[in-house]
ZAMARGU-4260 file (C-alpha; in steps of 0.2 Angstrom, whole numbers, plus 5000, padded with zeros to 4 digits):
<rodrens>
0) 4996/5024/5035 | 5004/5032/5050 | 4993/5021/5061 | 4999/5006/5052 | 5017/5010/5054
5) 5014/5013/5072 | 5006/4996/5074 | 5021/4988/5065 | 5032/4995/5079 | 5021/4990/5093
10) 5020/4972/5086 | 5038/4971/5083 | 5041/4975/5102 | 5027/4963/5107 | 5034/4948/5097
15) 5049/4949/5108 | 5039/4949/5124 | 5032/4931/5126 | 5024/4936/5143 | 5012/4949/5135
20) 4994/4945/5137 | 4985/4942/5120 | 4971/4954/5126 | 4982/4968/5133 | 4983/4985/5126
25) 4994/4984/5111 | 4992/4966/5109 | 4991/4957/5092 | 4972/4954/5095 | 4969/4972/5099
30) 4979/4978/5084 | 4970/4966/5073 | 4953/4974/5078 | 4960/4992/5075 | 4967/4987/5058
35) 4950/4979/5053 | 4942/4996/5058 | 4954/5005/5046 | 4949/4993/5032 | 4931/4995/5035
40) 4932/5014/5036 | 4941/5015/5020 | 4928/5004/5012 | 4914/5015/5017 | 4923/5032/5015
45) 4913/5044/5004 | 4927/5050/4992 | 4916/5061/4982 | 4911/5071/4997 | 4929/5072/5003
50) 4934/5078/4986 | 4922/5093/4986 | 4930/5100/5002 | 4948/5099/4996 | 4957/5115/4991
55) 4972/5113/4979 | 4979/5123/4964 | 4978/5108/4953 | 4963/5101/4944 | 4951/5092/4956
60) 4941/5082/4943 | 4951/5066/4947 | 4952/5068/4966 | 4939/5054/4969 | 4949/5043/4958
65) 4966/5048/4967 | 4957/5045/4984 | 4952/5027/4978 | 4971/5024/4974 | 4976/5029/4991
70) 4963/5019/5000 | 4969/5003/4990 | 4987/5008/4993 | 4985/5009/5012 | 4976/4993/5013
75) 4990/4984/5002 | 5003/4993/5013 | 4995/4985/5028 | 4995/4968/5021 | 5013/4969/5015
80) 5019/4976/5032 | 5008/4966/5044 | 5008/4949/5036 | 5004/4940/5052 | 4987/4949/5053
85) 4982/4942/5036 | 4970/4928/5043 | 4961/4941/5053 | 4960/4954/5039 | 4953/4940/5027
90) 4938/4941/5038 | 4934/4959/5035 | 4919/4963/5024 | 4931/4975/5014 | 4942/4960/5010
95) 4929/4948/5004 | 4938/4947/4987 | 4950/4935/4995 | 4938/4921/4991 | 4943/4923/4972
100) 4959/4914/4977 | 4954/4899/4988 | 4969/4889/4984 | 4981/4903/4992 | 4984/4907/5010
105) 4976/4923/5017 | 4991/4934/5015 | 4994/4929/4996 | 4976/4930/4992 | 4974/4948/5000
110) 4991/4954/4993 | 4986/4949/4975 | 4968/4955/4977 | 4974/4973/4982 | 4989/4973/4970
115) 4978/4969/4955 | 4965/4982/4960 | 4978/4995/4964 | 4988/4993/4947 | 4971/4994/4937
120) 4967/5010/4946 | 4985/5017/4943 | 4984/5013/4925 | 4967/5021/4923 | 4972/5038/4931
125) 4990/5040/4926 | 4987/5050/4910 | 4972/5059/4917 | 4980/5067/4933 | 4988/5084/4932
130) 5001/5081/4946 | 5008/5063/4944 | 5020/5065/4959 | 5005/5065/4970 | 5003/5046/4968
135) 5022/5042/4970 | 5019/5033/4986 | 5005/5021/4980 | 5017/5017/4965 | 5030/5012/4978
140) 5017/5001/4987 | 5012/4993/4971 | 5030/4990/4966 | 5033/4980/4982 | 5018/4969/4979
145) 5022/4967/4960 | 5038/4957/4964 | 5030/4941/4958 | 5017/4949/4946 | 5018/4949/4927
150) 5033/4959/4920 | 5021/4972/4912 | 5016/4978/4929 | 5034/4981/4935 | 5038/4989/4919
155) 5023/5001/4921 | 5028/5005/4939 | 5046/5008/4934 | 5041/5019/4919 | 5029/5030/4930
160) 5042/5032/4944 | 5055/5037/4931 | 5044/5050/4923 | 5040/5057/4940 | 5058/5058/4945
165) 5062/5067/4929 | 5050/5081/4932 | 5057/5097/4939 | 5047/5097/4954 | 5053/5080/4960
170) 5065/5078/4974 | 5081/5070/4970 | 5079/5057/4984 | 5065/5048/4975 | 5077/5039/4963
175) 5083/5029/4978 | 5066/5021/4980 | 5066/5016/4962 | 5083/5009/4963 | 5078/4999/4978
180) 5063/4992/4969 | 5074/4987/4954 | 5086/4978/4965 | 5071/4970/4975 | 5063/4964/4959
185) 5079/4954/4954 | 5081/4947/4972 | 5067/4934/4972 | 5062/4940/4989 | 5044/4947/4993
190) 5044/4956/5010 | 5042/4974/5013 | 5058/4974/5023 | 5067/4965/5010 | 5065/4980/4999
195) 5066/4994/5011 | 5079/4988/5024 | 5083/5006/5029 | 5073/5023/5030 | 5070/5027/5012
200) 5061/5043/5004 | 5045/5036/4995 | 5038/5053/4990 | 5042/5064/4975
</rodrens>
């Protein structure tokens, strides 16, 4: 997630410099390659092995499932925030599901693919995890992608975020992210920056 956010900043600067070599360090082609590496690494990551090494006061039974949620959320965050790389990402072995939407452009096909997978996983683990605030960020990512999804998806995300915010351990700033999503869903817009046009806490 941190790497992707850094890539966003680099590309924003590069887009304003029309003299920049396509193959220079920090160029679009180089960043596309690095993002593809992230996609493929997440696809091959051994979540069960990772979960065995985690120390936490909470029940670890569902850690592999939580890991899958974050792996999907990171890829969806990348697609939403780096839409110009969608054509390159569609060629990744980890993004092969894009072929399910042959009539859509690469960006929309990937966005819908990972949105559907992420929301399915979130629904599956919501009632089974002990600390629901731990998946606050994936809910926010799913919320941005769900702007043109079925209303039931937005209702599910809204309800989950509301429940997290009402827990004693939740930070008071988390409600800001939910309010921004609600406004965004009514706006008819679809871009990440259309929703989060200023720094916004997206954790509980």
